[in-house]
C-alpha positions as CSV (number, residue, x, y, z in Angstrom):
1,M,54.4,100.7,52.1
2,G,53.4,98.2,54.7
3,G,50.7,95.5,55.2
4,F,49.2,93.3,52.7
5,R,48.7,96.2,50.2
6,S,52.4,96.1,49.3
7,L,52.9,94.8,45.8
8,T,56.1,93.0,46.9
9,R,54.3,91.1,49.6
10,R,51.3,90.2,47.4
11,L,53.7,88.7,44.8
12,I,55.6,86.8,47.5
13,V,52.3,85.4,49.0
14,W,50.7,84.3,45.7
15,T,53.8,83.2,43.8
16,L,56.9,82.4,45.8
17,L,55.2,81.1,48.9
18,L,52.9,78.7,47.0
19,T,55.2,77.6,44.1
20,G,58.7,78.6,44.8
21,T,59.5,76.3,47.7
22,V,57.8,73.2,46.2
23,Y,59.3,73.8,42.8
24,L,62.9,74.4,44.1
25,M,62.7,71.3,46.3
26,S,61.3,69.1,43.5
27,V,63.8,70.3,41.0
28,A,66.8,69.8,43.4
29,V,65.7,66.3,44.4
30,S,64.8,65.1,40.9
31,N,67.9,66.5,39.3
32,A,70.1,64.9,41.9
33,V,68.5,61.6,41.5
34,A,68.5,61.9,37.7
35,R,72.1,62.9,37.6
36,R,73.1,59.9,39.8
37,L,71.2,57.4,37.8
38,A,72.6,58.8,34.5
39,I,76.1,58.6,35.8
40,E,75.6,55.0,37.1
41,A,74.1,54.0,33.7
42,A,76.9,55.6,31.8
43,E,79.4,53.8,34.1
44,R,77.8,50.4,33.4
45,E,77.7,51.1,29.7
46,A,81.3,52.3,29.6
47,V,82.6,49.4,31.7
48,N,80.9,46.9,29.4
49,E,82.2,48.6,26.3
50,V,85.7,48.8,27.6
51,D,85.6,45.1,28.8
52,A,84.4,44.0,25.4
53,A,87.1,45.9,23.5
54,A,89.8,44.9,26.1
55,N,89.0,41.3,25.7
56,Q,89.5,41.6,21.9
57,V,92.8,43.4,22.3
58,E,94.0,40.9,25.0
59,D,93.0,38.0,22.8
60,L,95.0,39.5,19.9
61,L,98.0,40.3,22.1
62,H,97.9,36.8,23.7
63,S,97.7,35.1,20.3
64,V,100.7,37.1,19.0
65,E,102.7,36.5,22.2
66,Q,102.1,32.8,22.2
67,R,103.0,32.3,18.6
68,T,106.1,34.4,18.8
69,L,107.3,32.7,22.0
70,A,106.7,29.3,20.2
71,L,108.8,30.5,17.2
72,G,111.6,31.7,19.6
73,D,111.6,28.3,21.4
74,A,111.8,26.5,18.0
75,L,114.8,28.6,17.0
76,S,116.5,28.0,20.3
77,V,115.9,24.2,20.2
78,L,116.4,23.5,16.5
79,D,119.2,25.9,15.7
80,P,118.0,25.8,12.1
81,S,119.9,26.7,9.0
82,P,119.2,30.0,7.3
83,T,117.0,28.3,4.7
84,T,115.0,26.5,7.4
85,A,114.7,29.7,9.5
86,E,113.4,31.5,6.5
87,R,110.7,28.9,5.9
88,L,109.7,29.0,9.6
89,L,109.4,32.8,9.5
90,R,107.3,32.8,6.3
91,A,105.0,30.2,7.8
92,F,104.8,32.2,11.0
93,V,103.6,35.3,9.2
94,E,101.3,33.5,6.7
95,G,99.7,31.6,9.5
96,N,98.6,34.7,11.6
97,R,96.8,37.4,9.6
98,D,96.7,39.5,12.8
99,L,100.3,40.2,12.1
100,Y,101.6,42.8,9.7
101,G,105.1,41.2,9.6
102,G,107.8,39.3,11.4
103,A,111.6,39.2,11.5
104,I,114.4,37.0,12.7
105,A,117.4,39.3,13.5
106,W,120.7,37.6,14.5
107,A,123.2,39.2,16.9
108,T,126.1,40.9,15.4
109,A,129.7,39.6,15.9
110,P,133.2,40.6,14.7
111,G,133.8,39.3,11.2
112,V,130.2,38.2,10.8
113,P,128.0,40.4,8.6
114,P,124.7,41.4,10.3
115,H,121.7,39.6,9.0
116,A,117.9,40.1,9.7
117,L,115.3,38.5,7.6
118,Y,111.9,40.3,7.5
119,Y,108.5,39.2,6.0
120,H,105.6,41.6,5.9
121,W,102.2,41.9,4.1
122,T,101.9,44.6,1.4
123,T,99.7,47.6,2.3
124,K,98.4,48.4,-1.2
125,G,96.6,46.2,-3.7
126,E,96.1,42.5,-3.2
127,P,97.7,41.4,0.1
128,K,100.9,39.4,-0.5
129,L,104.1,38.7,1.4
130,E,107.2,40.6,0.7
131,D,110.7,39.9,2.2
132,A,113.4,42.3,3.1
133,D,116.9,42.3,4.8
134,L,116.8,44.8,7.6
135,A,120.6,44.9,7.7
136,S,120.8,47.7,5.1
137,P,123.1,50.7,5.1
138,S,120.1,52.9,6.0
139,Y,118.6,50.7,8.7
140,H,120.8,49.4,11.5
141,Y,118.5,47.0,13.2
142,W,121.0,46.3,16.0
143,T,120.5,49.8,17.3
144,R,116.7,49.6,17.4
145,D,114.7,49.2,20.6
146,W,112.9,46.1,19.4
147,F,116.4,44.4,19.1
148,V,118.5,46.1,21.8
149,T,116.0,45.7,24.8
150,P,115.4,41.9,24.6
151,M,119.0,41.2,23.9
152,R,120.0,43.2,27.0
153,T,117.3,42.0,29.4
154,G,116.8,38.5,28.0
155,E,113.0,39.0,28.4
156,P,110.3,39.3,25.7
157,G,108.2,42.5,25.5
158,W,106.2,45.0,23.5
159,T,107.8,48.2,22.1
160,E,106.4,51.7,22.1
161,P,104.6,52.5,18.8
162,Y,106.9,53.7,16.0
163,A,106.9,54.3,12.3
164,D,108.8,51.5,10.6
165,E,111.6,52.6,8.2
166,G,113.2,49.4,7.3
167,G,110.6,47.0,6.0
168,G,107.0,47.9,5.3
169,A,107.0,51.6,6.1
170,A,104.0,51.4,8.5
171,E,103.0,52.5,12.0
172,M,103.2,49.5,14.3
173,V,104.1,48.0,17.7
174,T,106.4,45.0,17.9
175,Y,106.6,42.0,20.2
176,S,110.2,40.8,20.5
177,V,111.4,37.5,21.9
178,P,115.1,36.6,22.3
179,F,116.4,33.1,21.4
180,R,119.4,31.2,22.5
181,G,122.0,29.0,20.8
182,P,123.5,25.6,21.8
183,Q,125.9,27.3,24.2
184,E,123.0,29.2,25.9
185,A,124.1,32.5,24.5
186,W,121.6,34.9,23.0
187,L,121.8,34.4,19.2
188,G,119.2,37.0,18.2
189,V,115.6,38.2,18.3
190,V,112.4,37.0,16.7
191,T,109.7,39.7,16.3
192,A,106.0,40.1,15.5
193,D,104.7,43.4,14.2
194,V,101.0,44.5,14.6
195,R,99.9,47.6,12.7
196,L,98.2,50.4,14.7
197,S,95.4,50.3,12.2
198,R,94.6,46.7,13.3
199,L,94.2,48.0,16.9
200,N,92.3,51.0,15.7
201,G,89.8,48.6,14.2
202,I,89.2,47.0,17.5
203,V,89.0,50.2,19.5
204,E,86.6,51.7,16.9
205,S,84.0,49.3,18.4
206,I,83.8,51.6,21.4
207,E,81.3,54.3,20.7
208,L,79.7,56.1,23.6
209,G,77.5,58.8,22.3
210,R,78.1,61.1,19.3
211,R,81.4,62.5,20.7
212,G,82.5,59.6,22.9
213,F,85.6,57.7,21.9
214,G,88.0,55.0,23.1
215,L,91.8,54.8,23.1
216,V,94.7,52.6,24.1
217,L,97.8,54.1,25.8
218,S,101.2,52.4,25.8
219,R,103.5,52.1,28.9
220,G,105.1,55.4,27.9
221,G,101.7,57.3,27.6
222,V,101.6,57.2,23.8
223,V,98.2,56.8,22.1
224,I,98.5,53.5,20.3
225,A,95.0,53.3,18.9
226,A,91.8,55.5,19.0
227,S,88.2,55.0,17.9
228,R,88.1,58.4,16.2
229,A,90.6,59.6,13.7
230,D,90.5,63.1,15.1
231,R,91.7,61.8,18.5
232,R,94.8,60.0,17.1
233,L,98.2,61.5,17.8
234,P,101.4,61.1,15.7
235,T,103.4,57.9,16.5
236,N,105.7,58.5,19.6
237,A,103.7,61.5,20.7
238,P,103.0,61.2,24.4
239,V,99.4,62.2,25.3
240,L,100.6,64.5,28.1
241,G,103.2,66.2,25.8
242,Q,100.4,67.4,23.5
243,A,98.4,69.0,26.2
244,S,98.6,72.6,27.5
245,A,100.1,73.2,30.9
246,A,96.7,73.5,32.5
247,S,95.3,70.4,30.8
248,R,98.4,68.5,31.7
249,A,98.0,69.3,35.4
250,R,94.5,68.0,35.3
251,L,95.2,64.9,33.2
252,E,98.5,63.7,34.7
253,P,97.0,62.0,37.8
254,V,94.6,60.0,35.7
255,V,97.2,59.1,33.1
256,R,99.7,58.1,35.8
257,H,97.1,55.8,37.4
258,M,96.3,54.3,34.0
259,L,100.0,53.6,33.2
260,S,100.5,52.1,36.7
261,G,97.9,49.4,35.8
262,G,94.9,51.0,37.7
263,Q,91.3,51.1,36.7
264,G,88.4,53.5,37.4
265,F,85.6,55.8,36.3
266,V,86.4,59.4,36.9
267,P,85.5,62.9,35.5
268,I,88.1,64.8,33.4
269,Q,88.2,68.2,31.7
270,L,89.5,68.3,28.1
271,A,89.7,71.1,25.5
272,A,86.6,69.5,23.8
273,G,84.6,69.7,27.1
274,S,83.9,67.6,30.2
275,F,84.1,63.8,29.9
276,R,83.8,60.7,32.1
277,V,86.6,58.2,31.5
278,T,86.6,54.6,32.4
279,Y,89.9,52.6,32.0
280,R,91.5,49.3,32.7
281,P,94.9,47.6,32.1
282,L,95.6,45.3,29.1
283,G,97.4,42.1,30.1
284,R,101.1,41.8,30.2
285,A,101.8,44.4,27.6
286,G,101.5,47.1,30.2
287,W,99.0,49.1,28.1
288,S,95.8,50.7,29.3
289,L,92.4,51.0,27.4
290,A,90.0,53.9,28.2
291,A,86.6,55.1,27.0
292,L,85.5,58.7,27.3
293,Y,81.8,59.7,27.5
294,P,80.9,63.4,27.0
295,E,79.1,64.8,30.1
296,D,76.7,66.9,28.0
297,E,75.4,63.8,26.3
298,L,75.4,62.0,29.7
299,M,73.2,64.7,31.2
300,A,70.8,64.9,28.2
301,G,68.1,63.1,30.1
302,V,68.6,65.4,33.1
303,R,68.1,68.4,30.8
304,R,65.0,67.0,29.3
305,L,63.6,66.5,32.8
306,R,64.4,70.1,33.6
307,M,62.6,71.2,30.5
308,L,59.5,69.1,31.5
309,Q,59.6,70.6,35.0
310,A,59.9,74.1,33.5
311,L,56.8,73.5,31.3
312,L,54.8,72.2,34.2
313,A,55.9,75.1,36.3
314,L,54.8,77.5,33.5
315,A,51.4,75.9,33.4
316,G,51.0,76.3,37.2
317,L,52.2,79.8,37.1
318,A,49.7,80.6,34.3
319,L,46.9,79.3,36.4
320,L,48.1,81.3,39.3
321,A,48.4,84.4,37.1
322,L,44.7,84.0,36.2
323,V,43.9,84.1,39.9
324,V,46.1,87.2,40.4
325,V,44.5,88.9,37.4
326,V,41.0,88.2,38.8
327,L,42.0,89.5,42.2
328,S,44.1,92.5,41.3
329,H,43.8,93.3,37.6
330,R,44.9,96.9,38.0
331,V,48.2,95.8,39.7
332,T,49.2,93.1,37.3
333,R,48.5,94.9,34.0
334,P,51.5,97.3,34.3
335,L,53.6,94.5,35.6
336,T,52.8,92.4,32.5
337,E,53.7,95.2,30.2
338,F,56.9,95.7,32.0
339,A,57.8,92.0,31.8
340,R,57.2,92.1,28.0
341,S,59.6,94.9,27.6
342,A,62.1,93.2,29.9
343,R,62.0,90.1,27.7
344,V,62.8,92.2,24.7
345,I,65.8,93.7,26.5
346,A,66.9,90.3,27.7
347,S,67.1,89.1,24.1
348,G,69.8,91.7,23.4
349,D,67.8,94.7,22.3
350,L,69.1,97.3,24.9
351,D,67.4,100.1,23.0
352,A,63.9,98.7,23.5
353,P,61.6,101.2,25.2
354,L,60.4,100.5,28.8
355,P,56.8,101.3,29.8
356,A,56.2,104.6,31.6
357,I,55.4,103.7,35.2
358,A,55.0,106.7,37.4
359,S,53.8,105.0,40.6
360,R,55.9,105.3,43.8
361,D,55.5,101.8,45.0
362,E,57.9,98.9,44.5
363,L,57.0,98.7,40.8
364,G,58.1,102.2,40.2
365,Q,61.4,101.6,42.0
366,L,61.9,98.5,39.9
367,A,61.3,100.5,36.7
368,A,63.8,103.1,37.8
369,S,66.3,100.4,38.7
370,F,65.8,98.7,35.3
371,H,66.4,101.9,33.4
372,H,69.6,102.3,35.3
373,M,70.5,98.7,34.7
374,R,69.8,99.0,31.0
375,D,72.1,102.0,30.7
376,S,74.8,100.3,32.7
377,L,74.6,97.2,30.5
378,K,75.1,99.3,27.4
379,D,78.2,100.8,29.0
380,Y,79.4,97.4,30.2
381,V,78.9,95.7,26.8
382,R,80.8,98.5,25.1
383,D,83.7,98.4,27.6
384,L,83.7,94.5,27.5
385,A,84.0,94.5,23.7
386,E,86.9,96.9,23.8
387,T,88.6,95.1,26.6
388,T,88.2,91.7,24.9
389,A,89.6,93.0,21.6
390,A,92.6,94.5,23.4
391,K,93.2,91.3,25.4
392,E,93.0,89.1,22.2
393,R,95.5,91.4,20.5
394,L,97.9,91.1,23.5
395,L,97.5,87.3,23.7
396,G,98.3,87.0,20.0
397,E,101.3,89.2,20.3
398,L,102.6,87.2,23.3
399,K,102.2,83.9,21.4
400,V,104.2,85.3,18.5
401,A,106.8,86.6,21.0
402,R,107.1,83.2,22.7
403,R,107.6,81.5,19.3
404,I,110.2,84.0,18.3
405,Q,112.1,83.6,21.6
406,S,112.0,79.8,21.3
407,D,113.3,80.0,17.7
408,M,116.3,82.1,19.0
409,L,117.6,79.2,21.1
410,P,119.7,76.4,19.8
411,P,118.4,72.8,19.6
412,P,117.9,71.3,23.0
413,A,120.3,68.5,22.3
414,A,123.7,68.2,20.5
415,G,126.6,65.9,20.2
416,G,126.5,62.2,20.6
417,P,128.6,59.1,20.3
418,G,131.7,59.7,18.1
419,Q,131.7,63.5,18.8
420,G,133.2,63.4,22.2
421,F,130.4,65.1,24.0
422,E,126.7,65.4,24.4
423,V,124.5,68.3,25.5
424,G,120.9,68.2,26.7
425,A,119.1,71.5,27.6
426,T,115.6,72.8,28.4
427,L,114.0,76.2,29.1
428,V,110.5,76.5,30.7
429,P,109.4,80.2,31.1
430,A,107.2,81.1,34.0
431,R,105.1,83.4,31.8
432,A,104.4,83.6,28.1
433,V,108.0,84.8,27.6
434,G,110.9,84.7,30.0
435,G,114.4,86.0,30.7
436,D,116.4,82.8,30.9
437,L,118.6,81.6,28.0
438,F,121.0,78.8,27.1
439,L,123.5,78.5,24.3
440,H,125.8,75.7,23.1
441,F,128.0,75.2,20.1
442,R,131.1,73.5,19.0
443,D,134.2,75.3,17.6
444,G,136.7,72.8,16.5
445,A,137.9,70.8,19.5
446,R,136.1,73.1,21.9
447,V,132.5,73.1,23.1
448,F,131.0,76.4,24.4
449,V,128.0,76.4,26.8
450,L,126.1,79.2,28.5
451,V,123.3,79.4,31.0
452,G,121.9,82.9,31.9
453,D,119.2,84.4,33.9
454,V,117.9,88.0,33.3
455,S,116.6,89.9,36.3
456,G,112.8,90.0,36.4
457,K,110.3,88.1,34.2
458,G,108.0,88.8,31.3
459,I,108.5,90.9,28.1
460,A,111.2,93.2,29.5
461,A,113.3,90.2,30.6
462,A,112.8,88.5,27.2
463,L,114.0,91.6,25.3
464,F,117.1,91.8,27.5
465,M,117.6,88.1,27.0
466,A,117.7,88.6,23.3
467,R,120.2,91.3,23.6
468,T,122.4,89.2,25.9
469,K,122.3,86.3,23.4
470,T,123.5,88.6,20.6
471,V,126.3,90.1,22.7
472,F,127.5,86.6,23.9
473,E,127.6,85.2,20.3
474,A,129.7,88.1,19.2
475,A,132.0,87.8,22.2
476,A,132.4,84.0,21.7
477,E,133.6,84.6,18.1
478,R,136.4,86.8,19.4
479,A,137.5,85.1,22.6
480,H,137.8,81.5,23.7
481,D,138.5,82.1,27.4
482,P,135.2,82.2,29.4
483,G,136.5,85.0,31.6
484,A,137.3,87.1,28.6
485,I,133.9,86.3,27.1
486,L,132.1,87.4,30.2
487,E,134.2,90.6,30.3
488,Q,133.1,91.5,26.7
489,V,129.5,90.6,27.4
490,N,129.4,92.7,30.5
491,H,131.0,95.6,28.7
492,G,128.4,95.3,25.9
493,L,125.4,95.1,28.4
494,C,126.6,98.0,30.5
495,R,126.3,100.4,27.5
496,G,122.9,102.0,27.3
497,N,121.4,100.0,30.2
498,E,119.3,102.8,31.7
499,S,116.7,100.3,33.0
500,G,119.3,98.8,35.4
501,M,118.6,95.2,34.4
502,F,121.3,92.6,34.9
503,V,122.1,89.0,34.0
504,T,123.6,86.2,36.0
505,A,125.5,83.7,33.8
506,A,127.7,80.6,33.8
507,V,130.0,80.0,30.8
508,G,132.0,76.9,30.2
509,V,134.5,75.9,27.5
510,L,135.3,72.2,27.2
511,D,138.5,71.1,25.5
512,L,137.5,67.7,24.0
513,A,141.1,66.6,23.6
514,S,142.3,67.1,27.2
515,G,138.9,67.1,28.9
516,E,139.7,70.4,30.6
517,L,136.6,72.5,31.4
518,A,137.1,76.2,31.9
519,L,134.3,77.8,33.9
520,A,133.5,81.4,34.6
521,L,130.5,82.7,36.7
522,A,128.9,86.1,36.9
523,G,126.7,86.1,40.0
524,H,125.4,82.7,39.1
525,D,124.8,79.5,41.1
526,P,127.8,77.0,40.7
527,P,127.1,74.0,38.5
528,V,127.0,70.5,39.9
529,L,129.6,68.0,38.8
530,V,128.3,64.5,38.1
531,P,131.4,62.2,37.8
532,A,131.2,58.8,36.2
533,V,132.6,57.4,39.4
534,G,131.8,59.1,42.7
535,A,129.1,61.3,44.2
536,P,127.7,64.4,42.5
537,A,128.5,67.7,44.2
538,P,128.4,71.4,43.5
539,V,131.6,72.7,41.9
540,A,133.7,74.9,44.3
541,V,134.3,77.9,42.0
542,E,135.2,81.5,42.3
543,G,132.7,83.9,40.6
544,G,132.4,87.5,39.5
545,R,129.8,90.2,39.5
546,V,126.5,90.1,37.7
547,L,126.5,91.4,34.1
548,G,125.2,94.7,32.9
549,L,125.6,96.9,36.0
550,I,129.3,97.6,36.6
551,D,131.8,97.5,33.8
552,T,134.5,95.4,35.6
553,P,136.9,92.8,34.1
554,D,137.0,90.7,37.2
555,F,135.7,87.3,36.1
556,P,138.0,84.5,37.5
557,V,138.4,81.3,35.4
558,N,138.0,78.0,37.2
559,R,139.4,74.9,35.7
560,L,138.6,71.2,36.2
561,R,139.2,68.1,34.2
562,L,136.3,65.9,33.0
563,A,137.0,62.2,32.5
564,P,135.0,60.3,29.9
565,G,131.5,59.9,31.3
566,D,131.8,62.9,33.6
567,A,129.1,65.6,33.3
568,V,128.3,69.1,34.6
569,V,124.8,70.4,35.1
570,L,124.2,74.1,34.9
571,F,120.9,75.6,36.0
572,T,119.2,78.9,36.8
573,D,117.8,79.8,40.2
574,G,114.3,78.8,39.0
575,V,115.4,75.2,39.9
576,G,116.8,75.7,43.4
577,E,114.1,78.3,44.3
578,A,111.1,76.3,43.0
579,Q,108.5,76.2,45.7
580,D,105.8,73.7,46.7
581,A,102.3,74.5,47.9
582,A,103.6,74.9,51.4
583,G,106.2,77.4,50.4
584,G,109.2,75.1,50.8
585,F,112.2,75.4,48.4
586,F,113.6,72.7,46.1
587,G,117.1,73.5,47.1
588,V,120.6,72.3,45.9
589,E,120.3,69.2,48.1
590,R,117.4,67.9,46.1
591,V,119.2,68.8,42.9
592,V,122.2,66.6,44.0
593,A,119.9,63.8,45.1
594,C,118.1,63.8,41.7
595,L,121.4,63.7,39.9
596,V,122.5,60.7,41.9
597,A,119.4,58.8,40.8
598,S,119.7,59.9,37.1
599,R,123.5,59.9,36.5
600,E,123.4,56.8,34.2
601,R,121.1,58.6,31.7
602,S,122.1,60.6,28.7
603,A,122.7,64.3,29.0
604,A,119.1,64.9,27.7
605,G,117.8,62.3,30.2
606,V,119.6,63.9,33.1
607,T,118.1,67.3,32.1
608,E,114.6,65.8,31.8
609,A,114.9,63.9,35.1
610,L,115.9,67.1,37.0
611,L,113.0,69.1,35.4
612,G,110.6,66.3,36.2
613,A,111.8,66.3,39.9
614,V,111.2,70.0,40.1
615,R,107.7,69.8,38.7
616,S,106.9,66.8,40.9
617,F,108.1,68.8,44.0
618,A,106.1,71.9,43.0
619,G,102.9,70.0,42.3
620,D,100.0,72.4,41.8
621,A,102.0,75.4,43.0
622,P,102.4,78.1,40.3
623,Q,105.9,78.4,38.7
624,S,107.5,81.4,40.3
625,D,110.5,81.8,38.0
626,D,111.9,80.7,34.7
627,I,113.6,77.3,34.7
628,T,116.7,76.5,32.6
629,I,118.8,73.3,32.8
630,L,121.8,72.4,30.6
631,T,123.8,69.2,31.0
632,L,127.2,68.8,29.3
633,R,128.8,65.4,29.3
634,R,132.2,64.3,28.0
635,L,132.2,61.1,25.9
636,L,134.8,58.9,24.4
637,D,135.7,60.0,20.9
């Protein structure tokens, strides 16, 4: 139907041409301006709030630091007797109610019993000072970070937040200052404790909207204080460690910039919604204070403007509708009835009847299309409900499967000083469940370790991984030679393996007395030796076939000797074959380079450093394979 008699063209002329263009342009411009002004106002408010709270925190920290440094100088100059030192400490704590407690801890020496005097305020009832000796059988203060770090570096500094176990049993941060004796040797450490609840009280002054909140991060990314109790994490819980993998990828650049001493006002996405965060550093403590403003509250004014514009548009459209009714009553009446029925359907009533329109113009075509759309929506809603229910069941089962698989693995760390060895391991599956595995246990004077990689990924690989773990544990009980263990594992996996899956594995047995490490490989990448002295390098070993395909006994045993301090790092191909966004591989060369930089760390630290290097290299690229790393280091008995 052509010409101006067409219903479609009349509606375009009288509605879209007169109102659509003006309305869309005004909405776009006003919303852009309103959004910009709202963000600028929120930034000013957030910066002011953060500056005010930061000044309070910095004043508190500065006061504590100056008083503690003064006490440390007094101890260095006066070299007081124990009785005088006790009076100084008591006066120090009594004179500063910002403190929870303070201690003077003397360095330990052969033949001299350890001694650490501690005064702190009670947390219940009427406040009063209590004293305690931190040199108790259950609390070895000379091993604590607040004592070890300043004694080693000779520099004062703040600790990470921790739950105190020796004195007042409270969550706190500690400022430690070393002091010298007459011979310029470090005699001990004087400390000042500040409860996290004291910092929470300051940060609680930051309130940006109903759901806005403020927080303080330590140098290690731990939430020291927060203005809302529901935002507080357990002591020593890094904020990134509590986030999901997707949230961690979004938050990590902001958190890294905060911890590096930066400041800014940027948008972030949290599980609770979209926020704007402003942050700034806090003095010499190396902390960072941030305030988060929810975007939905930030844009409340923009939404009100939109509603006002909608009301004005409806009034204009009503006036235009009156003109249309006067000019073409016969055309608009069926359209009004159809619109009424369409609103009922739009509210969710898909069984509502549609008006019978038998015309052959555009209105008739629209009615036929709407009938078809309504029927299609019914089918879609039904299919969507079934699909959603099935997906939720599958996700729930995968979560349970991942938890069960994680529970099957041993603890990520074992051994330690006095045991002759230490182990640090980690497993990061590429999907909800994976096919990698690691095992470690001690049997008398021997330590057994295993790293394995099942072919494929997902549920099938996870099931085969569970079977491999069971077979290996049974084999390790019967044999102590890694080659014999692999032979028995291979024999067990070959039976009933109709799916043709296989496992690559590296097995090591360390004799703690002699330091001899026996290694056997089954189609696996060789480990990297990290000597206490010398350069790390892949171990030149002879390996055998993969496990589970061919029942063969050919698994050569390679032997090398580990001196105290030497370590070996076993890993699956998810490390070397990790890819960045450009498709490049991490490779063994980067593994060796990372181990050169992290060789002085503990076994767990070496493992963590290598995993961090792989993640940093991959960046935003998706993880293509399971990643497993296990570090075994020989220590002095």
